[in-house]
C-alpha positions in Angstrom: -54.5 15.1 -7.4 -51.2 17.0 -7.1 -48.2 16.2 -9.2 -46.3 14.4 -6.4 -49.2 12.0 -5.9 -49.5 11.4 -9.7 -45.8 10.7 -10.0 -45.9 8.3 -7.0 -48.8 6.5 -8.5 -47.1 6.1 -11.8 -44.0 4.7 -10.1 -46.0 2.2 -8.1 -47.8 1.0 -11.3 -44.5 0.7 -13.1 -43.1 -1.3 -10.2 -46.1 -3.6 -10.1 -45.8 -4.2 -13.9 -42.1 -5.0 -13.6 -42.7 -7.4 -10.8 -45.5 -9.2 -12.7 -43.3 -9.3 -15.8 -40.3 -10.7 -13.9 -42.4 -13.4 -12.2 -44.0 -14.3 -15.4 -40.6 -14.7 -17.1 -39.2 -16.7 -14.1 -42.2 -19.1 -14.2 -41.7 -19.5 -18.0 -38.1 -20.4 -17.6 -38.8 -22.9 -14.9 -41.5 -24.6 -16.9 -40.3 -27.8 -18.6 -40.4 -28.0 -22.4 -43.6 -29.2 -23.9 -43.9 -33.0 -23.9 -44.4 -34.7 -27.2 -47.5 -36.7 -26.6 -47.2 -38.8 -29.7 -46.8 -42.4 -28.7 -43.6 -43.9 -30.0 -43.1 -47.6 -29.8 -39.5 -48.8 -30.2 -38.3 -52.4 -30.5 -34.6 -53.2 -29.7 -32.7 -56.4 -30.7 -29.4 -57.1 -29.0 -26.9 -59.9 -28.7 -26.0 -61.6 -25.4 -27.1 -58.9 -22.8 -30.1 -60.0 -20.9 -33.2 -57.9 -20.4 -32.2 -57.5 -16.8 -29.2 -55.4 -17.9 -31.3 -52.9 -19.9 -34.5 -52.8 -17.8 -33.3 -50.2 -15.3 -31.9 -48.0 -18.2 -35.1 -48.3 -20.2 -37.2 -47.4 -17.1 -35.0 -44.4 -16.4 -35.5 -43.2 -20.0 -39.3 -43.8 -19.9 -39.6 -41.7 -16.8 -38.5 -38.7 -18.8 -40.3 -39.8 -21.9 -43.7 -41.2 -20.8 -45.1 -41.5 -24.3 -42.5 -43.9 -25.4 -42.8 -47.7 -25.4 -39.7 -49.8 -25.5 -39.6 -53.6 -26.1 -36.2 -55.3 -25.6 -35.3 -58.7 -27.1 -32.0 -60.5 -26.4 -30.5 -63.2 -28.7 -27.6 -65.7 -28.1 -27.0 -67.3 -31.5 -25.4 -64.8 -33.8 -26.0 -66.8 -37.0 -29.8 -67.0 -36.4 -29.8 -63.4 -35.2 -28.2 -62.2 -38.4 -30.7 -64.1 -40.6 -33.6 -62.8 -38.6 -32.4 -59.2 -38.9 -31.8 -59.3 -42.6 -35.1 -61.1 -43.4 -37.2 -58.8 -41.3 -35.6 -55.6 -42.7 -36.0 -56.9 -46.2 -39.7 -57.2 -45.5 -39.9 -53.7 -44.1 -40.4 -54.9 -40.6 -38.0 -55.8 -37.8 -36.6 -53.7 -34.9 -36.1 -50.0 -34.7 -32.7 -50.4 -33.0 -30.5 -53.4 -33.4 -26.9 -54.3 -32.4 -24.3 -55.3 -35.0 -20.6 -56.3 -34.9 -18.4 -53.2 -35.4 -17.1 -54.7 -38.6 -20.6 -55.3 -39.9 -21.5 -51.6 -40.6 -19.6 -51.6 -43.9 -21.9 -53.9 -45.8 -25.1 -52.9 -44.0 -24.9 -49.1 -43.9 -27.8 -48.7 -46.3 -30.0 -50.4 -43.9 -29.4 -47.7 -41.3 -30.5 -44.1 -40.6 -27.6 -41.9 -39.5 -27.7 -39.9 -36.4 -29.6 -36.6 -36.8 -27.4 -33.5 -36.6 -29.5 -32.3 -33.6 -28.3 -35.4 -31.6 -24.6 -35.0 -32.4 -22.0 -34.5 -35.0 -19.0 -36.6 -36.2 -16.7 -34.1 -34.5 -18.5 -34.5 -31.2 -18.5 -38.3 -31.6 -14.7 -38.3 -32.1 -14.2 -36.2 -29.0 -16.3 -38.5 -26.8 -15.7 -42.0 -28.1 -12.4 -43.9 -28.6 -10.6 -43.9 -31.9 -11.6 -47.3 -33.2 -15.3 -46.5 -32.6 -15.0 -43.4 -34.8 -13.2 -45.4 -37.5 -15.9 -48.0 -37.5 -19.0 -45.9 -37.1 -18.4 -42.5 -38.6 -19.0 -43.1 -42.2 -18.9 -40.9 -45.3 -22.1 -41.0 -47.3 -22.4 -41.0 -51.1 -22.5 -37.2 -51.0 -19.2 -37.0 -49.3 -20.7 -36.0 -45.9 -19.5 -37.7 -42.7 -22.3 -39.1 -40.5 -22.6 -41.2 -37.4 -24.2 -44.6 -38.0 -23.8 -46.4 -34.7 -23.4 -46.0 -30.9 -21.3 -48.4 -28.9 -21.8 -49.0 -25.2 -18.5 -50.7 -24.9 -15.3 -51.7 -26.9 -13.9 -55.0 -25.9 -10.2 -55.8 -26.5 -8.2 -58.9 -26.9 -5.9 -59.6 -24.0 -4.3 -62.4 -22.0 -5.5 -64.5 -19.0 -2.6 -66.0 -17.0 -2.1 -68.3 -14.0 -0.4 -66.2 -11.4 0.8 -69.2 -9.4 2.5 -70.8 -12.3 4.2 -67.5 -13.2 5.4 -67.1 -9.7 6.8 -70.6 -9.8 8.5 -70.4 -13.2 9.3 -66.7 -13.6 9.4 -65.2 -10.1 11.5 -62.2 -11.2 8.5 -60.9 -13.1 5.4 -62.9 -12.0 3.4 -61.9 -15.1 3.5 -62.3 -18.9 6.1 -60.4 -20.9 5.1 -57.3 -22.8 6.6 -58.4 -26.1 6.1 -61.5 -28.3 9.8 -62.4 -28.1 9.4 -62.3 -24.3 6.2 -64.5 -24.5 8.2 -67.1 -26.4 10.8 -67.2 -23.6 8.0 -67.3 -21.0 6.4 -70.3 -22.8 9.6 -72.2 -22.8 10.0 -71.7 -19.0 6.4 -72.5 -18.2 5.8 -75.6 -20.4 6.2 -79.0 -18.8 6.3 -82.1 -21.0 3.8 -84.9 -20.4 4.4 -88.6 -20.4 2.3 -89.2 -23.5 3.1 -88.1 -27.0 1.6 -84.8 -28.1 0.7 -83.9 -24.5 2.0 -81.5 -21.8 1.5 -81.6 -18.1 1.4 -77.8 -18.4 1.4 -75.8 -21.6 2.8 -72.3 -21.6 0.2 -70.9 -23.9 -2.8 -72.0 -26.0 -1.9 -70.9 -29.5 -1.1 -72.2 -32.9 -4.2 -74.2 -33.9 -7.9 -73.5 -34.1 -10.0 -76.4 -32.8 -9.2 -75.8 -29.1 -8.3 -72.1 -29.1 -11.3 -69.9 -28.5 -10.1 -66.8 -30.3 -7.6 -68.2 -32.7 -8.7 -66.0 -35.6 -8.9 -62.9 -33.5 -5.3 -63.5 -32.4 -4.3 -63.9 -36.0 -6.1 -60.6 -36.9 -4.3 -58.8 -34.1 -0.9 -60.1 -35.3 -1.7 -59.1 -38.9 -2.6 -55.6 -37.7 0.6 -55.4 -35.6 2.7 -56.4 -38.6 1.2 -53.7 -40.7 -1.1 -55.7 -42.9 -3.1 -53.7 -45.5 -6.3 -55.6 -45.8 -7.7 -53.8 -48.8 -6.7 -51.3 -51.5 -7.7 -47.6 -51.1 -11.4 -48.0 -52.1 -11.9 -51.5 -50.8 -12.5 -53.0 -54.2 -9.7 -55.5 -53.8 -8.3 -57.5 -50.9 -4.5 -57.0 -50.6 -3.6 -58.7 -47.3 -1.4 -61.3 -49.0 0.4 -58.9 -51.2 4.0 -57.7 -50.6 4.3 -54.3 -48.9 7.1 -51.8 -48.9 10.5 -53.7 -48.8 8.9 -56.8 -50.4 7.7 -58.0 -46.9 4.4 -59.9 -46.5 3.1 -58.9 -43.1 0.1 -61.3 -43.2 2.5 -64.2 -44.0 4.7 -63.3 -41.1 1.7 -63.1 -38.8 0.3 -66.5 -39.8 3.7 -68.2 -39.6 4.3 -66.8 -36.2 0.9 -67.9 -34.9 1.2 -71.5 -36.1 4.8 -71.7 -34.7 3.4 -72.4 -31.2 2.1 -75.7 -32.5 5.4 -76.6 -34.4 7.4 -79.3 -32.6 10.6 -77.9 -34.1 10.2 -74.6 -32.2 11.6 -74.0 -28.8 8.3 -72.4 -27.8 6.2 -75.3 -29.0 3.5 -75.8 -26.3 0.1 -76.6 -27.9 -1.4 -78.8 -30.6 -4.8 -80.0 -31.8 -4.9 -82.9 -29.3 -4.7 -80.6 -26.2 -7.8 -80.2 -24.0 -9.4 -83.1 -25.9 -11.4 -84.2 -22.8 -12.9 -80.8 -22.3 -16.0 -79.1 -23.7 -14.5 -75.6 -23.7 -11.0 -76.2 -25.1 -8.4 -73.7 -23.9 -10.8 -72.2 -21.3 -11.3 -75.6 -19.7 -7.6 -76.3 -19.8 -6.9 -73.0 -18.1 -9.5 -73.6 -15.4 -7.9 -77.0 -14.8 -4.4 -75.5 -14.5 -3.1 -77.2 -17.6 -2.2 -74.1 -19.5 -0.6 -70.9 -18.2 -1.9 -68.4 -20.7 -4.9 -68.1 -22.9 -6.3 -65.3 -25.0 -9.7 -63.7 -24.2 -11.9 -60.7 -23.8 -13.5 -59.2 -20.7 -16.3 -61.7 -21.0 -13.9 -64.6 -20.8 -13.5 -64.1 -17.1 -17.0 -65.3 -16.3 -16.5 -68.3 -18.6 -13.4 -69.3 -16.7 -15.2 -69.0 -13.3 -18.1 -71.1 -14.5 -15.7 -73.7 -15.9 -13.8 -73.8 -12.6 -17.0 -74.5 -10.7 -18.0 -77.2 -13.2 -14.7 -79.0 -13.1 -14.2 -79.1 -9.4 -15.8 -82.5 -9.1 -14.1 -83.9 -12.2 -10.4 -83.0 -11.9 -7.8 -83.1 -9.2 -7.0 -79.5 -9.1 -8.5 -76.3 -10.6 -7.0 -72.7 -10.7 -7.8 -70.6 -7.6 -9.9 -67.6 -8.2 -7.3 -65.3 -6.9 -4.7 -66.9 -9.2 -6.5 -65.6 -12.3 -4.7 -62.6 -13.7 -5.1 -60.5 -16.8 -2.5 -58.8 -18.9 -2.2 -56.6 -22.0 -1.9 -58.1 -25.5 1.8 -58.6 -26.3 3.5 -56.2 -28.7 6.2 -56.5 -31.3 8.4 -54.0 -29.5 8.6 -53.1 -25.8 6.1 -50.3 -25.2 8.2 -49.0 -22.3 11.1 -48.1 -24.6 9.3 -47.6 -27.9 7.3 -44.7 -29.3 5.6 -46.9 -31.9 1.8 -47.3 -31.6 0.6 -50.3 -29.7 -2.1 -52.6 -31.3 -4.6 -55.2 -30.2 -7.9 -56.3 -31.8 -11.2 -54.6 -31.0 -14.3 -56.7 -31.0 -17.7 -55.2 -30.0 -21.3 -54.7 -30.9 -22.7 -51.2 -31.6 -26.4 -50.1 -32.0 -27.8 -48.8 -35.2 -31.2 -47.4 -36.2 -33.0 -49.3 -38.9 -34.0 -47.4 -42.0 -37.5 -49.1 -41.7 -38.1 -47.5 -38.3 -41.1 -45.2 -38.0 -39.6 -43.3 -35.1 -35.9 -43.0 -36.0 -35.5 -39.7 -34.2 -36.9 -41.2 -31.0 -34.6 -44.2 -31.5 -31.6 -42.0 -31.8 -32.7 -40.0 -28.7 -32.7 -43.3 -26.7 -29.3 -44.3 -28.1 -27.7 -41.0 -27.1 -29.2 -41.5 -23.6 -27.6 -45.0 -23.4 -24.2 -43.5 -24.4 -24.1 -41.0 -21.5 -21.3 -41.5 -18.9 -24.0 -42.4 -16.3 -25.5 -45.0 -18.4 -22.2 -46.5 -19.5 -21.1 -46.7 -15.8 -24.2 -48.7 -15.0 -23.6 -50.9 -18.0 -20.0 -51.6 -17.0 -21.2 -52.5 -13.4 -23.6 -55.0 -14.9 -21.5 -56.5 -17.7 -17.9 -55.5 -17.0 -17.4 -54.8 -20.7 -14.9 -51.9 -21.1 -16.2 -48.4 -21.9 -16.3 -46.8 -25.3 -16.1 -43.4 -23.8 -12.7 -41.7 -23.4 -13.7 -40.1 -20.1 -14.3 -43.4 -18.3 -11.1 -45.2 -19.3 -9.0 -44.0 -16.3 -11.6 -45.2 -13.8 -12.2 -48.6 -15.3 -8.4 -49.1 -15.9 -8.0 -49.5 -12.1 -10.2 -52.7 -12.0 -8.0 -55.6 -10.9 -9.4 -58.0 -13.6 -11.1 -55.9 -16.2 -8.7 -53.0 -16.1 -6.4 -54.6 -18.6 -9.1 -54.6 -21.3 -10.1 -51.0 -20.5 -6.5 -49.8 -20.8 -6.3 -51.1 -24.4 -9.5 -49.5 -25.8 -7.6 -46.3 -26.8 -5.2 -48.1 -29.2 -7.3 -51.1 -30.2 -7.9 -51.6 -34.0 -10.3 -53.4 -36.3 -11.0 -53.6 -40.0 -14.1 -53.9 -42.1 -15.5 -57.3 -43.2 -18.3 -58.1 -45.6 -19.3 -61.4 -44.0 -18.7 -61.6 -40.2 -19.1 -65.4 -39.9 -17.7 -66.2 -43.3 -14.4 -64.4 -42.6 -13.9 -66.3 -39.4 -14.5 -69.6 -41.2 -12.2 -68.7 -44.0 -9.3 -67.7 -41.8 -9.8 -70.7 -39.6 -9.4 -72.8 -42.8 -6.2 -71.0 -43.6 -4.7 -71.7 -40.2 -5.7 -75.4 -40.5 -4.2 -75.6 -44.0 -0.8 -74.3 -42.9 -0.8 -76.7 -39.9 -1.4 -79.5 -42.4 1.6 -78.6 -44.4 0.3 -76.1 -47.0 2.4 -73.1 -48.0 1.5 -70.0 -45.9 1.8 -67.6 -48.9 -0.2 -69.9 -51.2 -3.2 -70.3 -48.9 -3.3 -66.6 -48.1 -3.2 -65.6 -51.7 -6.0 -68.0 -52.5 -8.1 -66.5 -49.8 -7.3 -63.0 -50.9 -8.6 -63.9 -54.4 -11.8 -65.3 -52.8 -12.5 -62.2 -50.8 -11.7 -59.9 -53.8 -14.4 -61.8 -55.8 -16.9 -60.9 -53.0 -16.2 -57.1 -53.1 -18.2 -54.8 -55.4 -16.3 -53.4 -58.4 -16.6 -49.8 -57.2 -15.5 -50.7 -53.7 -16.9 -49.6 -50.3 -14.5 -46.8 -49.5 -14.1 -43.3 -51.0 -10.8 -41.5 -50.3 -11.6 -38.0 -49.1 -9.2 -35.3 -47.8 -5.6 -36.7 -48.2 -5.0 -35.7 -44.6 -7.7 -38.1 -43.4 -7.7 -41.8 -43.5 -10.2 -43.3 -46.0 -13.7 -43.4 -44.6 -16.2 -46.2 -45.2 -19.2 -45.7 -47.6 
């Protein structure tokens, strides 16, 4: 064989080997990663959302993870739910994933497994999720390392529902609630219509000032306390401080409480509500709003469905009910006008987030499922099913355009919360404080007494460890 033929043969062989190698490499790249065939069974406990909401998301996840098994259980009574969770975890049983109020993570952090680094970092979490979620769920452990302890599918915010028809009649120059509290007081005066009987109104401007017939009385008080600059605890959360004087000897919590109860004070120009209102209704302020007897009530995104249900229920019992297209939503009022002020706006954030139980046998798989739930595609589906506003920064603009739920989505970026050690207990205690002031007790005295009670419930070492001075304190 001459040299030319030998060279040609060598070149052909090299070309064949290259083609075979390239094809092999291409096939290897196209092959999916090996499937973990270990069967992983996950149990999820959640509040309020029915199985119908999660079934499509679970099925979508299982299609890509065929060796997983997921059981979903929904609960509607929080007190029973809390007891069940704590009892089962104490016995080494219970769910792999369970939902908790955002303020519940402080006391129960040790019952949870933080997100594995492979699934995400605190920095990534902060970039994707709104600020209040990071403050609530990114927690510094005992070693001084920040870790993610929960995933929220939504962040609900406290806002206002108002009767458009009544605003057009009484305040046609604006046709909606004022942006500030001083403006709200003026609105209430213009909207309120006295009734023939004592302690009654034909139309009340706003449901506010008492607790027995105001659905979110304590939440409104919390929001006012936050707006006034209340410091709920000392730096390491070993002592409650909300009743103490701040810079300039002011007492923000006292101011907030006195302002709240003023709407039930007959001596005030903006008096419009009392404990006798909505006495014939099962749902208090929601029923009164549905019946057109109050122009404004406070609520979350979920309140809209409650109003519609109450409208339908009352149609056969009362002369008139609010028309569906007369139900409007507005942002929570501020101390100063946001249109002319550079000060941060505030409202109260109230939501549930999912955590992974320390007793879970498949914590990595549980976190993998949670990160799937928190994708934009999953949260879009969740919003379509529940209308609860997003926890993701990227979805805020889209959801802000919704004619009803947009108000709640617009607020998620600046909503605030604070840690509590007893979710139900705090609400009962602050309800008692409002009631005591309405019954003539001193605002400062009842708040100081409650402050002492809460301090006695806190551990000596506190829950919070100050880290870098440039950071806000993070929860242990």
